[in-house]
PDB file of N, CA, C, O and CB in Angstrom:
ATOM      1  N   MET A   1     -48.386 -29.662  59.327  1.00  0.00           N
ATOM      2  CA  MET A   1     -49.154 -30.595  59.874  1.00  0.00           C
ATOM      3  C   MET A   1     -50.244 -29.608  61.039  1.00  0.00           C
ATOM      4  O   MET A   1     -49.812 -29.194  62.115  1.00  0.00           O
ATOM      5  CB  MET A   1     -48.053 -31.834  60.591  1.00  0.00           C
ATOM      6  N   PRO A   2     -51.438 -29.403  60.638  1.00  0.00           N
ATOM      7  CA  PRO A   2     -52.300 -29.018  61.523  1.00  0.00           C
ATOM      8  C   PRO A   2     -52.188 -29.008  63.619  1.00  0.00           C
ATOM      9  O   PRO A   2     -52.012 -28.184  64.516  1.00  0.00           O
ATOM     10  CB  PRO A   2     -53.315 -29.917  60.923  1.00  0.00           C
ATOM     11  N   ILE A   3     -52.409 -30.387  63.479  1.00  0.00           N
ATOM     12  CA  ILE A   3     -52.234 -31.051  64.521  1.00  0.00           C
ATOM     13  C   ILE A   3     -50.654 -30.997  65.480  1.00  0.00           C
ATOM     14  O   ILE A   3     -49.596 -31.526  65.141  1.00  0.00           O
ATOM     15  CB  ILE A   3     -52.585 -32.320  63.976  1.00  0.00           C
ATOM     16  N   ILE A   4     -50.821 -30.485  66.276  1.00  0.00           N
ATOM     17  CA  ILE A   4     -49.837 -29.865  66.903  1.00  0.00           C
ATOM     18  C   ILE A   4     -49.375 -30.696  68.622  1.00  0.00           C
ATOM     19  O   ILE A   4     -50.182 -30.796  69.546  1.00  0.00           O
ATOM     20  CB  ILE A   4     -50.453 -28.246  66.973  1.00  0.00           C
ATOM     21  N   VAL A   5     -48.084 -31.138  68.666  1.00  0.00           N
ATOM     22  CA  VAL A   5     -48.214 -32.049  69.998  1.00  0.00           C
ATOM     23  C   VAL A   5     -47.500 -31.870  70.921  1.00  0.00           C
ATOM     24  O   VAL A   5     -46.417 -32.440  70.789  1.00  0.00           O
ATOM     25  CB  VAL A   5     -48.046 -33.289  69.891  1.00  0.00           C
ATOM     26  N   ASN A   6     -47.700 -30.951  72.426  1.00  0.00           N
ATOM     27  CA  ASN A   6     -47.341 -30.236  73.061  1.00  0.00           C
ATOM     28  C   ASN A   6     -47.163 -30.804  74.149  1.00  0.00           C
ATOM     29  O   ASN A   6     -47.492 -30.346  75.244  1.00  0.00           O
ATOM     30  CB  ASN A   6     -47.896 -29.361  73.027  1.00  0.00           C
ATOM     31  N   LEU A   7     -46.542 -32.016  73.910  1.00  0.00           N
ATOM     32  CA  LEU A   7     -46.395 -33.548  74.700  1.00  0.00           C
ATOM     33  C   LEU A   7     -45.270 -32.649  75.730  1.00  0.00           C
ATOM     34  O   LEU A   7     -45.568 -32.439  76.906  1.00  0.00           O
ATOM     35  CB  LEU A   7     -45.585 -35.335  73.509  1.00  0.00           C
ATOM     36  N   ASP A   8     -43.893 -32.131  75.108  1.00  0.00           N
ATOM     37  CA  ASP A   8     -42.758 -31.784  75.882  1.00  0.00           C
ATOM     38  C   ASP A   8     -43.175 -30.338  76.667  1.00  0.00           C
ATOM     39  O   ASP A   8     -42.602 -29.773  77.599  1.00  0.00           O
ATOM     40  CB  ASP A   8     -41.393 -31.661  74.855  1.00  0.00           C
ATOM     41  N   VAL A   9     -44.778 -29.848  75.694  1.00  0.00           N
ATOM     42  CA  VAL A   9     -44.777 -29.177  77.291  1.00  0.00           C
ATOM     43  C   VAL A   9     -44.656 -29.355  78.937  1.00  0.00           C
ATOM     44  O   VAL A   9     -43.915 -28.987  79.849  1.00  0.00           O
ATOM     45  CB  VAL A   9     -45.653 -28.811  77.356  1.00  0.00           C
ATOM     46  N   MET A  10     -46.228 -30.403  78.677  1.00  0.00           N
ATOM     47  CA  MET A  10     -46.394 -30.698  79.436  1.00  0.00           C
ATOM     48  C   MET A  10     -45.816 -31.709  80.523  1.00  0.00           C
ATOM     49  O   MET A  10     -46.231 -32.022  81.639  1.00  0.00           O
ATOM     50  CB  MET A  10     -47.061 -30.681  79.081  1.00  0.00           C
ATOM     51  N   MET A  11     -44.616 -32.133  79.726  1.00  0.00           N
ATOM     52  CA  MET A  11     -43.247 -33.105  80.206  1.00  0.00           C
ATOM     53  C   MET A  11     -42.808 -32.198  81.601  1.00  0.00           C
ATOM     54  O   MET A  11     -42.773 -32.566  82.776  1.00  0.00           O
ATOM     55  CB  MET A  11     -41.663 -33.157  78.753  1.00  0.00           C
ATOM     56  N   ALA A  12     -42.503 -30.930  81.021  1.00  0.00           N
ATOM     57  CA  ALA A  12     -41.515 -30.417  81.393  1.00  0.00           C
ATOM     58  C   ALA A  12     -42.591 -29.547  82.973  1.00  0.00           C
ATOM     59  O   ALA A  12     -42.130 -29.209  84.063  1.00  0.00           O
ATOM     60  CB  ALA A  12     -40.656 -29.452  79.927  1.00  0.00           C
ATOM     61  N   LYS A  13     -43.632 -29.462  82.622  1.00  0.00           N
ATOM     62  CA  LYS A  13     -44.613 -28.854  83.653  1.00  0.00           C
ATOM     63  C   LYS A  13     -44.926 -29.683  85.154  1.00  0.00           C
ATOM     64  O   LYS A  13     -45.284 -29.235  86.243  1.00  0.00           O
ATOM     65  CB  LYS A  13     -46.031 -28.731  82.842  1.00  0.00           C
ATOM     66  N   ARG A  14     -44.584 -31.273  84.644  1.00  0.00           N
ATOM     67  CA  ARG A  14     -44.577 -32.433  85.469  1.00  0.00           C
ATOM     68  C   ARG A  14     -43.697 -33.075  85.989  1.00  0.00           C
ATOM     69  O   ARG A  14     -43.802 -33.958  86.840  1.00  0.00           O
ATOM     70  CB  ARG A  14     -45.006 -33.165  85.065  1.00  0.00           C
ATOM     71  N   LYS A  15     -42.466 -32.510  85.327  1.00  0.00           N
ATOM     72  CA  LYS A  15     -41.168 -32.218  85.688  1.00  0.00           C
ATOM     73  C   LYS A  15     -40.800 -34.331  85.435  1.00  0.00           C
ATOM     74  O   LYS A  15     -40.472 -35.147  86.297  1.00  0.00           O
ATOM     75  CB  LYS A  15     -41.031 -31.179  87.690  1.00  0.00           C
ATOM     76  N   ILE A  16     -41.022 -34.519  84.097  1.00  0.00           N
ATOM     77  CA  ILE A  16     -40.761 -35.762  83.959  1.00  0.00           C
ATOM     78  C   ILE A  16     -39.980 -36.023  82.683  1.00  0.00           C
ATOM     79  O   ILE A  16     -40.445 -35.295  81.806  1.00  0.00           O
ATOM     80  CB  ILE A  16     -41.937 -36.457  84.044  1.00  0.00           C
ATOM     81  N   SER A  17     -39.056 -36.712  82.257  1.00  0.00           N
ATOM     82  CA  SER A  17     -38.375 -37.305  81.578  1.00  0.00           C
ATOM     83  C   SER A  17     -38.644 -37.931  80.582  1.00  0.00           C
ATOM     84  O   SER A  17     -39.346 -38.931  80.735  1.00  0.00           O
ATOM     85  CB  SER A  17     -37.939 -37.806  82.073  1.00  0.00           C
ATOM     86  N   ALA A  18     -38.283 -37.645  79.505  1.00  0.00           N
ATOM     87  CA  ALA A  18     -39.355 -38.521  78.095  1.00  0.00           C
ATOM     88  C   ALA A  18     -38.844 -40.136  78.567  1.00  0.00           C
ATOM     89  O   ALA A  18     -39.621 -41.084  78.453  1.00  0.00           O
ATOM     90  CB  ALA A  18     -38.672 -38.021  75.769  1.00  0.00           C
ATOM     91  N   GLY A  19     -37.619 -40.280  79.039  1.00  0.00           N
ATOM     92  CA  GLY A  19     -37.515 -42.429  78.747  1.00  0.00           C
ATOM     93  C   GLY A  19     -38.068 -42.758  80.262  1.00  0.00           C
ATOM     94  O   GLY A  19     -38.051 -43.977  80.435  1.00  0.00           O
ATOM     95  N   GLU A  20     -38.409 -42.257  81.068  1.00  0.00           N
ATOM     96  CA  GLU A  20     -38.807 -42.369  82.537  1.00  0.00           C
ATOM     97  C   GLU A  20     -41.028 -42.589  82.046  1.00  0.00           C
ATOM     98  O   GLU A  20     -41.850 -43.192  82.736  1.00  0.00           O
ATOM     99  CB  GLU A  20     -38.053 -40.297  83.731  1.00  0.00           C
ATOM    100  N   LEU A  21     -41.268 -41.915  80.827  1.00  0.00           N
ATOM    101  CA  LEU A  21     -42.361 -41.489  80.720  1.00  0.00           C
ATOM    102  C   LEU A  21     -42.991 -42.366  79.436  1.00  0.00           C
ATOM    103  O   LEU A  21     -44.160 -42.472  79.063  1.00  0.00           O
ATOM    104  CB  LEU A  21     -42.268 -39.995  80.639  1.00  0.00           C
ATOM    105  N   ALA A  22     -41.950 -42.859  78.991  1.00  0.00           N
ATOM    106  CA  ALA A  22     -42.204 -44.102  78.107  1.00  0.00           C
ATOM    107  C   ALA A  22     -41.970 -45.038  78.548  1.00  0.00           C
ATOM    108  O   ALA A  22     -42.553 -46.032  78.115  1.00  0.00           O
ATOM    109  CB  ALA A  22     -41.673 -44.245  77.059  1.00  0.00           C
ATOM    110  N   GLU A  23     -40.841 -45.193  79.799  1.00  0.00           N
ATOM    111  CA  GLU A  23     -41.650 -46.426  80.240  1.00  0.00           C
ATOM    112  C   GLU A  23     -43.085 -46.875  81.047  1.00  0.00           C
ATOM    113  O   GLU A  23     -43.703 -47.938  81.119  1.00  0.00           O
ATOM    114  CB  GLU A  23     -40.869 -46.895  80.873  1.00  0.00           C
ATOM    115  N   ARG A  24     -43.301 -45.461  81.639  1.00  0.00           N
ATOM    116  CA  ARG A  24     -44.670 -45.669  82.136  1.00  0.00           C
ATOM    117  C   ARG A  24     -45.245 -46.118  81.495  1.00  0.00           C
ATOM    118  O   ARG A  24     -45.872 -47.071  81.957  1.00  0.00           O
ATOM    119  CB  ARG A  24     -45.344 -44.867  82.477  1.00  0.00           C
ATOM    120  N   VAL A  25     -45.451 -45.799  80.063  1.00  0.00           N
ATOM    121  CA  VAL A  25     -46.872 -45.280  79.017  1.00  0.00           C
ATOM    122  C   VAL A  25     -46.266 -46.753  78.400  1.00  0.00           C
ATOM    123  O   VAL A  25     -46.782 -47.028  77.317  1.00  0.00           O
ATOM    124  CB  VAL A  25     -46.922 -43.307  77.721  1.00  0.00           C
ATOM    125  N   GLU A  26     -45.674 -47.345  78.686  1.00  0.00           N
ATOM    126  CA  GLU A  26     -44.867 -48.379  77.717  1.00  0.00           C
ATOM    127  C   GLU A  26     -44.848 -48.476  76.629  1.00  0.00           C
ATOM    128  O   GLU A  26     -45.434 -49.285  75.910  1.00  0.00           O
ATOM    129  CB  GLU A  26     -45.020 -49.415  77.789  1.00  0.00           C
ATOM    130  N   ILE A  27     -43.910 -47.346  76.283  1.00  0.00           N
ATOM    131  CA  ILE A  27     -43.727 -47.611  74.653  1.00  0.00           C
ATOM    132  C   ILE A  27     -42.138 -47.346  74.738  1.00  0.00           C
ATOM    133  O   ILE A  27     -41.460 -47.328  75.765  1.00  0.00           O
ATOM    134  CB  ILE A  27     -44.721 -46.386  73.407  1.00  0.00           C
ATOM    135  N   THR A  28     -41.736 -47.157  73.493  1.00  0.00           N
ATOM    136  CA  THR A  28     -40.485 -47.079  73.012  1.00  0.00           C
ATOM    137  C   THR A  28     -40.263 -45.730  73.255  1.00  0.00           C
ATOM    138  O   THR A  28     -41.086 -44.841  73.038  1.00  0.00           O
ATOM    139  CB  THR A  28     -40.284 -47.525  71.633  1.00  0.00           C
ATOM    140  N   PRO A  29     -38.257 -45.463  74.066  1.00  0.00           N
ATOM    141  CA  PRO A  29     -38.034 -43.980  73.959  1.00  0.00           C
ATOM    142  C   PRO A  29     -38.407 -43.050  72.375  1.00  0.00           C
ATOM    143  O   PRO A  29     -38.854 -41.927  72.141  1.00  0.00           O
ATOM    144  CB  PRO A  29     -36.395 -43.870  74.311  1.00  0.00           C
ATOM    145  N   ALA A  30     -37.795 -44.597  71.244  1.00  0.00           N
ATOM    146  CA  ALA A  30     -38.114 -43.568  70.223  1.00  0.00           C
ATOM    147  C   ALA A  30     -39.487 -43.149  69.829  1.00  0.00           C
ATOM    148  O   ALA A  30     -39.828 -41.966  69.847  1.00  0.00           O
ATOM    149  CB  ALA A  30     -37.566 -43.954  69.111  1.00  0.00           C
ATOM    150  N   ASN A  31     -40.131 -43.946  69.538  1.00  0.00           N
ATOM    151  CA  ASN A  31     -41.656 -43.486  69.482  1.00  0.00           C
ATOM    152  C   ASN A  31     -42.461 -42.269  70.092  1.00  0.00           C
ATOM    153  O   ASN A  31     -43.230 -41.456  69.578  1.00  0.00           O
ATOM    154  CB  ASN A  31     -42.289 -44.450  69.986  1.00  0.00           C
ATOM    155  N   LEU A  32     -41.940 -42.471  71.539  1.00  0.00           N
ATOM    156  CA  LEU A  32     -42.364 -40.932  72.487  1.00  0.00           C
ATOM    157  C   LEU A  32     -41.717 -40.306  71.427  1.00  0.00           C
ATOM    158  O   LEU A  32     -42.450 -40.093  70.461  1.00  0.00           O
ATOM    159  CB  LEU A  32     -41.657 -40.492  74.333  1.00  0.00           C
ATOM    160  N   SER A  33     -40.050 -39.792  71.278  1.00  0.00           N
ATOM    161  CA  SER A  33     -39.444 -38.557  70.306  1.00  0.00           C
ATOM    162  C   SER A  33     -40.812 -38.823  69.692  1.00  0.00           C
ATOM    163  O   SER A  33     -41.877 -38.530  70.234  1.00  0.00           O
ATOM    164  CB  SER A  33     -37.768 -38.704  69.195  1.00  0.00           C
ATOM    165  N   ILE A  34     -40.651 -39.500  68.321  1.00  0.00           N
ATOM    166  CA  ILE A  34     -41.594 -39.525  67.376  1.00  0.00           C
ATOM    167  C   ILE A  34     -43.173 -38.326  67.915  1.00  0.00           C
ATOM    168  O   ILE A  34     -43.702 -37.304  67.478  1.00  0.00           O
ATOM    169  CB  ILE A  34     -41.928 -41.352  67.229  1.00  0.00           C
ATOM    170  N   LEU A  35     -43.281 -38.850  68.553  1.00  0.00           N
ATOM    171  CA  LEU A  35     -44.362 -37.820  69.014  1.00  0.00           C
ATOM    172  C   LEU A  35     -44.619 -37.012  69.606  1.00  0.00           C
ATOM    173  O   LEU A  35     -45.708 -36.442  69.541  1.00  0.00           O
ATOM    174  CB  LEU A  35     -44.975 -37.975  69.310  1.00  0.00           C
ATOM    175  N   LYS A  36     -43.124 -36.524  70.843  1.00  0.00           N
ATOM    176  CA  LYS A  36     -42.444 -35.340  71.045  1.00  0.00           C
ATOM    177  C   LYS A  36     -42.272 -34.382  69.833  1.00  0.00           C
ATOM    178  O   LYS A  36     -42.466 -33.170  69.938  1.00  0.00           O
ATOM    179  CB  LYS A  36     -41.202 -35.687  71.554  1.00  0.00           C
ATOM    180  N   ASN A  37     -41.852 -35.060  68.539  1.00  0.00           N
ATOM    181  CA  ASN A  37     -41.125 -33.810  67.957  1.00  0.00           C
ATOM    182  C   ASN A  37     -42.082 -34.042  66.771  1.00  0.00           C
ATOM    183  O   ASN A  37     -41.443 -34.481  65.815  1.00  0.00           O
ATOM    184  CB  ASN A  37     -39.251 -33.803  67.668  1.00  0.00           C
ATOM    185  N   ASN A  38     -43.465 -33.889  66.489  1.00  0.00           N
ATOM    186  CA  ASN A  38     -44.238 -33.388  66.255  1.00  0.00           C
ATOM    187  C   ASN A  38     -44.376 -34.793  64.466  1.00  0.00           C
ATOM    188  O   ASN A  38     -45.080 -34.736  63.457  1.00  0.00           O
ATOM    189  CB  ASN A  38     -43.888 -31.557  66.416  1.00  0.00           C
ATOM    190  N   LYS A  39     -43.723 -35.422  64.754  1.00  0.00           N
ATOM    191  CA  LYS A  39     -43.185 -36.207  63.619  1.00  0.00           C
ATOM    192  C   LYS A  39     -44.246 -37.737  63.142  1.00  0.00           C
ATOM    193  O   LYS A  39     -43.964 -38.349  62.112  1.00  0.00           O
ATOM    194  CB  LYS A  39     -41.513 -36.677  64.198  1.00  0.00           C
ATOM    195  N   ALA A  40     -45.387 -38.168  64.007  1.00  0.00           N
ATOM    196  CA  ALA A  40     -45.986 -38.987  64.474  1.00  0.00           C
ATOM    197  C   ALA A  40     -47.193 -38.321  63.313  1.00  0.00           C
ATOM    198  O   ALA A  40     -47.657 -37.182  63.263  1.00  0.00           O
ATOM    199  CB  ALA A  40     -46.046 -39.078  66.176  1.00  0.00           C
ATOM    200  N   LYS A  41     -47.542 -39.844  62.209  1.00  0.00           N
ATOM    201  CA  LYS A  41     -48.868 -39.444  61.397  1.00  0.00           C
ATOM    202  C   LYS A  41     -50.277 -40.201  62.096  1.00  0.00           C
ATOM    203  O   LYS A  41     -51.331 -40.406  61.493  1.00  0.00           O
ATOM    204  CB  LYS A  41     -48.663 -40.013  59.645  1.00  0.00           C
ATOM    205  N   ALA A  42     -49.976 -40.556  63.561  1.00  0.00           N
ATOM    206  CA  ALA A  42     -50.934 -41.181  64.273  1.00  0.00           C
ATOM    207  C   ALA A  42     -50.750 -41.360  65.296  1.00  0.00           C
ATOM    208  O   ALA A  42     -49.589 -41.648  65.587  1.00  0.00           O
ATOM    209  CB  ALA A  42     -51.279 -42.086  63.957  1.00  0.00           C
ATOM    210  N   VAL A  43     -51.747 -41.294  66.375  1.00  0.00           N
ATOM    211  CA  VAL A  43     -51.795 -41.292  68.001  1.00  0.00           C
ATOM    212  C   VAL A  43     -52.829 -42.308  67.793  1.00  0.00           C
ATOM    213  O   VAL A  43     -53.825 -42.223  67.074  1.00  0.00           O
ATOM    214  CB  VAL A  43     -52.225 -39.756  69.008  1.00  0.00           C
ATOM    215  N   ARG A  44     -52.166 -43.991  69.062  1.00  0.00           N
ATOM    216  CA  ARG A  44     -53.402 -44.918  69.438  1.00  0.00           C
ATOM    217  C   ARG A  44     -54.021 -44.072  70.711  1.00  0.00           C
ATOM    218  O   ARG A  44     -53.549 -43.395  71.625  1.00  0.00           O
ATOM    219  CB  ARG A  44     -52.896 -46.685  69.907  1.00  0.00           C
ATOM    220  N   PHE A  45     -55.588 -44.556  70.190  1.00  0.00           N
ATOM    221  CA  PHE A  45     -56.113 -43.683  72.151  1.00  0.00           C
ATOM    222  C   PHE A  45     -55.382 -44.714  72.983  1.00  0.00           C
ATOM    223  O   PHE A  45     -54.728 -44.043  73.781  1.00  0.00           O
ATOM    224  CB  PHE A  45     -58.407 -43.720  72.870  1.00  0.00           C
ATOM    225  N   SER A  46     -55.216 -45.642  73.149  1.00  0.00           N
ATOM    226  CA  SER A  46     -54.749 -46.379  74.237  1.00  0.00           C
ATOM    227  C   SER A  46     -53.570 -45.128  75.101  1.00  0.00           C
ATOM    228  O   SER A  46     -53.682 -44.365  76.060  1.00  0.00           O
ATOM    229  CB  SER A  46     -53.957 -47.987  73.542  1.00  0.00           C
ATOM    230  N   THR A  47     -52.591 -45.441  74.224  1.00  0.00           N
ATOM    231  CA  THR A  47     -51.594 -44.596  74.259  1.00  0.00           C
ATOM    232  C   THR A  47     -51.757 -43.139  74.777  1.00  0.00           C
ATOM    233  O   THR A  47     -51.042 -42.714  75.685  1.00  0.00           O
ATOM    234  CB  THR A  47     -51.165 -44.599  73.071  1.00  0.00           C
ATOM    235  N   LEU A  48     -52.790 -42.325  74.134  1.00  0.00           N
ATOM    236  CA  LEU A  48     -53.214 -41.126  74.586  1.00  0.00           C
ATOM    237  C   LEU A  48     -54.001 -41.283  76.003  1.00  0.00           C
ATOM    238  O   LEU A  48     -53.769 -40.558  76.970  1.00  0.00           O
ATOM    239  CB  LEU A  48     -54.061 -40.503  73.489  1.00  0.00           C
ATOM    240  N   GLU A  49     -54.868 -42.227  75.992  1.00  0.00           N
ATOM    241  CA  GLU A  49     -54.991 -42.661  77.630  1.00  0.00           C
ATOM    242  C   GLU A  49     -53.651 -42.475  78.551  1.00  0.00           C
ATOM    243  O   GLU A  49     -53.419 -41.568  79.351  1.00  0.00           O
ATOM    244  CB  GLU A  49     -55.375 -44.354  77.736  1.00  0.00           C
ATOM    245  N   ALA A  50     -52.896 -43.516  78.228  1.00  0.00           N
ATOM    246  CA  ALA A  50     -51.616 -43.995  79.512  1.00  0.00           C
ATOM    247  C   ALA A  50     -51.050 -42.598  79.659  1.00  0.00           C
ATOM    248  O   ALA A  50     -50.780 -42.249  80.808  1.00  0.00           O
ATOM    249  CB  ALA A  50     -50.108 -45.336  78.961  1.00  0.00           C
ATOM    250  N   ILE A  51     -50.791 -41.596  78.496  1.00  0.00           N
ATOM    251  CA  ILE A  51     -49.712 -40.927  78.410  1.00  0.00           C
ATOM    252  C   ILE A  51     -50.821 -39.313  79.641  1.00  0.00           C
ATOM    253  O   ILE A  51     -50.198 -38.385  80.158  1.00  0.00           O
ATOM    254  CB  ILE A  51     -49.060 -40.701  76.248  1.00  0.00           C
ATOM    255  N   CYS A  52     -52.244 -39.455  79.762  1.00  0.00           N
ATOM    256  CA  CYS A  52     -52.731 -38.003  79.724  1.00  0.00           C
ATOM    257  C   CYS A  52     -53.289 -39.057  81.265  1.00  0.00           C
ATOM    258  O   CYS A  52     -54.207 -38.721  82.013  1.00  0.00           O
ATOM    259  CB  CYS A  52     -53.987 -37.057  78.097  1.00  0.00           C
ATOM    260  N   ARG A  53     -52.611 -40.084  81.384  1.00  0.00           N
ATOM    261  CA  ARG A  53     -53.298 -41.431  82.686  1.00  0.00           C
ATOM    262  C   ARG A  53     -51.739 -40.215  83.673  1.00  0.00           C
ATOM    263  O   ARG A  53     -51.577 -39.274  84.449  1.00  0.00           O
ATOM    264  CB  ARG A  53     -52.833 -44.432  82.155  1.00  0.00           C
ATOM    265  N   GLU A  54     -51.125 -41.081  82.951  1.00  0.00           N
ATOM    266  CA  GLU A  54     -49.043 -40.914  83.613  1.00  0.00           C
ATOM    267  C   GLU A  54     -48.512 -38.699  83.885  1.00  0.00           C
ATOM    268  O   GLU A  54     -47.647 -38.303  84.666  1.00  0.00           O
ATOM    269  CB  GLU A  54     -47.322 -41.890  81.207  1.00  0.00           C
ATOM    270  N   LEU A  55     -49.368 -37.805  82.978  1.00  0.00           N
ATOM    271  CA  LEU A  55     -49.176 -36.993  82.982  1.00  0.00           C
ATOM    272  C   LEU A  55     -50.670 -35.825  83.720  1.00  0.00           C
ATOM    273  O   LEU A  55     -50.804 -34.616  83.907  1.00  0.00           O
ATOM    274  CB  LEU A  55     -48.607 -37.077  81.747  1.00  0.00           C
ATOM    275  N   ASP A  56     -51.393 -36.867  83.901  1.00  0.00           N
ATOM    276  CA  ASP A  56     -52.573 -36.266  84.507  1.00  0.00           C
ATOM    277  C   ASP A  56     -53.123 -35.050  84.427  1.00  0.00           C
ATOM    278  O   ASP A  56     -53.488 -34.219  85.259  1.00  0.00           O
ATOM    279  CB  ASP A  56     -52.489 -36.332  85.538  1.00  0.00           C
ATOM    280  N   CYS A  57     -53.104 -35.138  82.740  1.00  0.00           N
ATOM    281  CA  CYS A  57     -53.657 -33.638  82.162  1.00  0.00           C
ATOM    282  C   CYS A  57     -55.089 -34.688  81.499  1.00  0.00           C
ATOM    283  O   CYS A  57     -55.581 -35.667  82.059  1.00  0.00           O
ATOM    284  CB  CYS A  57     -52.264 -32.487  80.602  1.00  0.00           C
ATOM    285  N   GLN A  58     -55.579 -33.950  79.872  1.00  0.00           N
ATOM    286  CA  GLN A  58     -56.416 -33.860  79.315  1.00  0.00           C
ATOM    287  C   GLN A  58     -55.602 -33.941  78.231  1.00  0.00           C
ATOM    288  O   GLN A  58     -54.423 -33.594  78.307  1.00  0.00           O
ATOM    289  CB  GLN A  58     -57.250 -32.973  79.587  1.00  0.00           C
ATOM    290  N   PRO A  59     -56.199 -34.452  77.006  1.00  0.00           N
ATOM    291  CA  PRO A  59     -56.336 -34.758  75.733  1.00  0.00           C
ATOM    292  C   PRO A  59     -55.868 -33.586  75.177  1.00  0.00           C
ATOM    293  O   PRO A  59     -54.688 -33.641  74.830  1.00  0.00           O
ATOM    294  CB  PRO A  59     -57.634 -35.174  75.320  1.00  0.00           C
ATOM    295  N   GLY A  60     -56.402 -32.611  75.002  1.00  0.00           N
ATOM    296  CA  GLY A  60     -56.046 -31.147  74.857  1.00  0.00           C
ATOM    297  C   GLY A  60     -55.154 -30.317  75.669  1.00  0.00           C
ATOM    298  O   GLY A  60     -55.090 -29.088  75.685  1.00  0.00           O
ATOM    299  N   ASP A  61     -54.672 -30.923  76.147  1.00  0.00           N
ATOM    300  CA  ASP A  61     -53.604 -30.160  76.936  1.00  0.00           C
ATOM    301  C   ASP A  61     -52.259 -30.664  76.313  1.00  0.00           C
ATOM    302  O   ASP A  61     -51.214 -30.047  76.523  1.00  0.00           O
ATOM    303  CB  ASP A  61     -53.680 -30.462  78.633  1.00  0.00           C
ATOM    304  N   VAL A  62     -52.308 -31.990  75.409  1.00  0.00           N
ATOM    305  CA  VAL A  62     -50.711 -33.009  74.826  1.00  0.00           C
ATOM    306  C   VAL A  62     -51.176 -32.506  73.388  1.00  0.00           C
ATOM    307  O   VAL A  62     -50.167 -32.383  72.693  1.00  0.00           O
ATOM    308  CB  VAL A  62     -50.579 -35.356  75.079  1.00  0.00           C
ATOM    309  N   LEU A  63     -52.735 -32.050  72.434  1.00  0.00           N
ATOM    310  CA  LEU A  63     -52.987 -31.580  70.911  1.00  0.00           C
ATOM    311  C   LEU A  63     -53.319 -31.307  70.854  1.00  0.00           C
ATOM    312  O   LEU A  63     -54.378 -31.450  71.466  1.00  0.00           O
ATOM    313  CB  LEU A  63     -53.179 -31.747  70.026  1.00  0.00           C
ATOM    314  N   GLU A  64     -53.042 -30.075  69.764  1.00  0.00           N
ATOM    315  CA  GLU A  64     -53.680 -28.820  69.588  1.00  0.00           C
ATOM    316  C   GLU A  64     -54.087 -29.180  67.855  1.00  0.00           C
ATOM    317  O   GLU A  64     -53.622 -30.007  67.071  1.00  0.00           O
ATOM    318  CB  GLU A  64     -52.518 -27.309  69.994  1.00  0.00           C
ATOM    319  N   TYR A  65     -54.830 -28.463  67.761  1.00  0.00           N
ATOM    320  CA  TYR A  65     -55.393 -28.670  65.979  1.00  0.00           C
ATOM    321  C   TYR A  65     -54.800 -26.596  65.470  1.00  0.00           C
ATOM    322  O   TYR A  65     -55.538 -25.795  66.046  1.00  0.00           O
ATOM    323  CB  TYR A  65     -58.248 -29.126  65.852  1.00  0.00           C
ATOM    324  N   VAL A  66     -54.281 -26.271  65.049  1.00  0.00           N
ATOM    325  CA  VAL A  66     -54.152 -25.314  64.577  1.00  0.00           C
ATOM    326  C   VAL A  66     -54.422 -25.081  62.648  1.00  0.00           C
ATOM    327  O   VAL A  66     -53.729 -25.577  61.759  1.00  0.00           O
ATOM    328  CB  VAL A  66     -52.922 -25.115  65.184  1.00  0.00           C
ATOM    329  N   ARG A  67     -55.581 -24.222  62.496  1.00  0.00           N
ATOM    330  CA  ARG A  67     -55.721 -24.234  61.082  1.00  0.00           C
ATOM    331  C   ARG A  67     -54.726 -23.887  59.872  1.00  0.00           C
ATOM    332  O   ARG A  67     -54.634 -22.672  60.046  1.00  0.00           O
ATOM    333  CB  ARG A  67     -56.633 -23.508  60.955  1.00  0.00           C
ATOM    334  N   GLU A  68     -54.034 -24.128  58.915  1.00  0.00           N
ATOM    335  CA  GLU A  68     -52.928 -23.832  58.275  1.00  0.00           C
ATOM    336  C   GLU A  68     -53.688 -22.656  57.034  1.00  0.00           C
ATOM    337  O   GLU A  68     -54.829 -23.053  56.798  1.00  0.00           O
ATOM    338  CB  GLU A  68     -52.113 -25.383  57.693  1.00  0.00           C
ATOM    339  N   GLU A  69     -53.506 -21.967  56.601  1.00  0.00           N
ATOM    340  CA  GLU A  69     -53.719 -20.594  56.048  1.00  0.00           C
ATOM    341  C   GLU A  69     -53.338 -20.632  54.364  1.00  0.00           C
ATOM    342  O   GLU A  69     -53.437 -19.610  53.685  1.00  0.00           O
ATOM    343  CB  GLU A  69     -52.687 -19.461  56.945  1.00  0.00           C
TER     344      GLU A  69
END
């Protein structure tokens, strides 16, 4: 999939655990794991907004497009 989720990078920069972020964003740890491990097929804007709010970042810091060749 050409969309890469760099959530683990931003979490490391902000020194926040997956469990803590999941709680703050109000999603299950399992759903955060699916997103973090590039297994998600979609993400709600409300979830992305909450992640960006909690990590103090922009959507482009979390999501990256990589052209498939």
